[in-house]
Structures are given as C-alpha cells and as structure tokens.
C-alpha positions in Angstrom: -13.2 6.8 16.9 -14.2 3.1 17.5 -16.4 1.8 20.3 -15.1 -1.7 21.2 -17.9 -2.8 23.5 -16.1 -5.5 25.6 -13.6 -5.8 28.3 -9.8 -5.8 28.2 -8.2 -9.2 27.7 -5.0 -10.1 29.4 -1.7 -10.4 27.6 -0.7 -14.0 28.5 2.0 -15.1 26.1 3.7 -18.5 25.2 7.3 -17.4 25.8 10.4 -18.3 27.7 10.8 -17.0 31.3 14.1 -15.5 30.3 12.5 -12.8 28.2 10.5 -11.4 31.1 12.1 -8.2 32.7 10.9 -5.7 35.2 9.8 -3.3 32.5 8.1 -5.8 30.1 9.1 -8.5 27.6 12.5 -8.2 26.0 13.1 -9.7 22.6 16.6 -10.3 21.1 18.6 -12.8 19.2 22.0 -13.5 20.7 24.5 -16.0 19.4 24.7 -19.0 19.5 21.0 -19.2 20.1 18.2 -18.0 17.8 15.4 -17.0 20.3 12.6 -17.1 17.7 9.2 -15.4 17.8 6.9 -15.1 20.9 3.2 -15.3 20.4 0.0 -15.0 22.4 -1.1 -18.3 23.8 -4.6 -17.9 22.4 -6.2 -16.3 19.4 -8.6 -13.4 19.9 -11.8 -12.1 18.2 -14.0 -13.9 15.7 -15.3 -10.6 14.4 -14.7 -7.1 15.7 -11.4 -6.8 17.5 -8.5 -4.4 18.2 -4.9 -4.8 19.3 -2.7 -2.3 21.0 1.1 -2.8 21.4 3.7 -0.4 22.8 7.4 -1.0 22.7 10.8 0.6 22.9 13.5 -0.5 20.4 17.3 0.1 20.4 18.9 1.6 17.3 20.0 -1.8 16.1 16.6 -3.4 16.3 15.0 -5.0 13.3 11.5 -5.2 14.9 8.8 -7.5 13.6 5.2 -7.5 14.9 2.5 -9.5 13.2 -1.0 -10.8 13.5 -1.7 -14.3 12.2 -5.0 -16.0 11.8 -5.7 -19.1 14.0 -6.1 -21.1 10.8 -2.5 -20.2 9.9 -1.1 -20.8 13.4 -2.7 -24.2 13.8 -0.6 -25.7 11.1 2.5 -23.5 11.1 3.1 -20.2 9.4 5.3 -21.4 6.5 4.2 -25.1 6.3 3.6 -26.4 2.8 0.4 -28.0 4.1 -1.3 -24.8 5.2 -3.1 -22.0 3.5 -0.3 -19.4 3.8 -0.5 -16.7 2.6 -4.1 -16.9 1.6 -5.7 -17.3 5.0 -4.5 -14.1 6.5 -1.3 -12.5 7.8 -1.1 -8.8 8.9 2.4 -7.5 9.1 1.7 -4.7 11.7 5.2 -3.4 11.9 8.1 -5.0 10.0 11.4 -3.4 9.5 12.8 -4.1 6.0 16.4 -3.3 6.3 17.4 -6.1 3.9 15.3 -4.5 1.1 17.5 -1.4 1.1 14.7 0.8 -0.3 14.0 4.3 0.9 10.6 5.3 2.3 8.9 8.4 0.7 8.4 9.7 4.3 11.2 8.5 6.5 14.2 7.7 4.4 16.2 4.5 4.7 14.7 1.2 6.0 16.2 1.7 9.5 13.9 4.6 9.9 10.5 2.9 9.5 8.4 -0.2 9.9 6.1 -1.5 7.2 2.5 -2.4 7.6 1.1 -4.8 4.9 -1.5 -7.5 4.4 -0.8 -11.0 3.1 -3.8 -12.8 1.6 -2.4 -13.9 -1.8 0.7 -15.2 -3.4 2.9 -12.8 -5.4 1.9 -14.5 -8.6 -1.8 -13.9 -7.9 -3.6 -10.8 -8.9 -4.8 -10.2 -5.4 -1.4 -9.8 -3.9 -1.1 -6.7 -1.7 1.7 -4.6 -3.1 4.2 -3.2 -0.5 4.4 0.0 -2.6 2.1 1.4 -5.3 3.5 1.3 -8.9 3.1 5.0 -9.1 3.6 8.0 -6.8 -0.1 8.7 -6.1 -0.1 7.2 -2.6 2.9 9.2 -1.5 0.6 12.1 -1.0 -1.4 10.2 1.6 0.9 9.6 4.6 1.4 6.9 5.9 -0.1 4.9 3.0 2.3 3.6 0.3 -0.4 1.6 -1.5 -4.1 0.9 -1.1 -3.2 -1.9 1.5 0.1 -1.0 3.0 1.7 1.9 4.9 4.9 2.9 6.7 5.4 4.2 10.3 8.4 5.9 11.7 10.9 4.0 13.8 11.8 5.8 17.0 14.9 4.3 18.6 15.1 4.5 22.4 11.6 6.1 22.5 8.1 4.7 23.1 6.3 3.6 20.0 2.7 2.6 19.9 0.3 1.0 17.3 -3.3 0.0 17.4 -4.8 -2.3 14.8 -8.6 -2.0 14.5 -10.5 -4.8 12.6 -14.1 -3.6 12.5 -17.0 -2.9 10.3 -19.3 0.0 9.4 -21.7 0.9 6.5 -18.9 0.5 4.0 -18.0 -3.1 5.0 -15.4 -4.8 7.1 -12.1 -2.9 7.4 -8.7 -2.7 8.9 -7.1 0.5 10.2 -3.8 1.0 11.9 -3.1 4.0 14.1 0.3 5.1 15.4 -0.1 6.8 18.9 -3.8 6.1 19.2 -6.0 7.9 21.8 -7.7 5.2 24.0 -10.3 6.2 26.5 -12.1 3.8 28.8 -15.7 4.3 29.9 -17.0 1.4 32.0 -16.4 -1.7 30.0 -16.1 0.1 26.7 -13.0 1.5 25.1 -12.9 4.2 22.5 -9.9 4.0 20.1 -9.5 7.4 18.6 -7.2 9.6 16.5 -5.6 12.5 18.3 -3.5 15.4 17.0 -0.4 13.3 17.4 -1.8 10.2 15.8 -0.8 9.0 12.3 -3.5 6.7 10.8 -4.0 4.7 7.6 -7.2 4.9 5.7 -9.9 2.3 6.5 -8.9 -0.6 4.2 -12.2 -2.1 3.2 -13.5 -5.5 2.3 -16.7 -5.0 0.2 -18.0 -5.6 -3.3 -15.6 -3.0 -4.7 -12.4 -3.8 -2.8 -10.9 -6.9 -1.3 -9.0 -5.3 1.6 -7.6 -2.6 -0.7 -7.2 -4.7 -3.8 -9.7 -5.0 -6.7 -11.5 -8.3 -6.3 -10.4 -10.8 -9.0 -12.1 -14.2 -8.7 -8.8 -16.2 -9.0 -7.6 -15.1 -5.5 -10.8 -14.5 -3.6 -12.3 -18.0 -4.3 -15.1 -16.5 -6.4 -15.5 -13.0 -4.9 -14.8 -11.2 -1.7 -16.8 -12.7 1.0 -18.7 -9.6 2.1 -20.7 -11.5 4.7 -17.8 -12.9 6.8 -14.9 -10.6 5.9 -12.5 -13.6 5.3 -9.6 -13.9 6.0 -9.2 -11.1 8.6 -12.5 -10.0 10.1 -13.9 -13.5 10.6 -10.7 -15.1 11.8 -9.4 -15.1 15.4 -5.9 -13.7 15.4 -2.6 -14.5 17.4 -0.2 -11.6 18.0 3.5 -12.5 17.1 6.6 -10.6 17.8 10.3 -11.2 17.2 13.7 -9.6 16.7 15.2 -10.2 13.3 18.7 -8.7 14.0 20.9 -11.6 15.1 24.0 -10.1 16.9 25.8 -9.4 20.1 27.3 -6.5 21.9 27.1 -3.2 20.0 25.4 -5.0 17.0 22.6 -6.7 19.0 19.1 -5.6 18.1 16.4 -5.8 20.8 13.1 -4.3 21.7 11.1 -4.2 24.9 7.3 -4.7 24.7 5.9 -2.6 27.5 2.2 -2.9 26.9 -0.1 -5.3 25.1 -3.9 -5.0 25.2 -6.5 -6.9 23.2 -10.1 -5.6 22.8 -12.8 -8.0 21.6 
C-alpha cells in the first residue's frame, strides 16, 4: 500500500463545455470535427504523486489516457523544438488496434489497453520496449516487458487505474494498479492492492535500472539521475485523455470519464 500524505486535488480540466454530461466527461470523435484530447489545466506533483481515473467505454472505443510532463506540455507534445520523448510520457492506457497484435493475456488489441513509458527514441538503447523480445515476461501478468504492461478492456463496464509515482528504499518507481483499493484516513489516502486488483511490478529508477531499462549513458545523459528521478518523479504531470476512433453512429467510439482524482 502507499501512503500519500496530502489532500485530494480537484479535477478541473481544460475542455469544451460540450463534453460535460450528467455522468462525467464524454470523449468522442464525430465527423466532420476531430474533438482532440482533453487535459488537466495544471500539472501536479513535483515528487511523489498518484493519479486515479475511472471510465466506461463503449465496444468501439479506442481509449487513450496519458500522463505528460509539464516540460513536454509547455512546448507541445510532438513539437520538433521540444524534448519528446526524452522528457517523459507515460501511456497509462492506450488501445493499439492498429498494431493488430495479440496480447498474451487478453487476445486481440480490442481486448486490452497498453501501459508503456516513453523516455527515449526507438533508435536509442534506453527505449522502453512495448513487448519483451522473449516470452519471459508473459509469466508475470500484466507485465509484457520490464517497463510495459497490458490491462483488460471492459466494454460497457467500469474500468479503473491508479498510477503511483513514489519512492522507497529501492529508489523512485512507477506502479500501475487496475482496480486499486483506496482508503481515506483524515487527509491521507492509502492506495492498496486488493484481491481484485491487477498490478505491475514497481518499475524502478536506481543505479541498476532506468525505469526498467538498463542504464546506458547515451540516453540517460550520463547515468540515471538517482537523486531527482528524472523524467517522471521530479516532473509535474498533466493528465491527457482522448478518443482515437473517429466515426459516427454504430462505428463511433466513445468513453465516459466518471472519476478523476489526483493525490500529491
């Protein structure tokens, strides 16, 4: 369990009024307009932090939920002038229908969302692989590599993920928990793992591992920064969400965010 010793932060978002509904925030792409992502109006947590998001997706949804560092958001995610991907992107839950690759746990891409870290280009040795080159990780559900995992898609049902960015004696780490158990006591919140939960390993940043990847100097600017935990632990993060399936009628993908909580 994790003790996040601070109060709950509100979920104010920079979004169009049209996406607000009685039950939450509805995301969709409907011709002829591409609605685009929504994002939290501020970044949260220079240090320990946790994010909880709950949503319900229809069967056609191609759900994307991300955390981007403030450094990345300030200049635009895909700008040629910024530090992407080196300065920190966490794909919390990204449906990869276009890849047409089966999951070892859940079958075709419509059945799962991928968690992965971006802190290096594909050409660099510190790139976080979406899948391990061998089958070793496929015995460690939901992990599919040392720095990526897959979580089940649940059409028309409530889904829930907590992203914990914290530290302990092993260093700074990231852990993602599907269906976390959250208990409030005063102004503190315990984010725990229940019998229903499915959780990744703690993905460490320390002298032996750069968030799951062996630390080559060419991508870590010398070595993993074990003091600050760059680029995830020390960076305030924005939460981003958007619907990738562009359609209408029976082909329209959409998902409803019913709860968003930030713990800092």
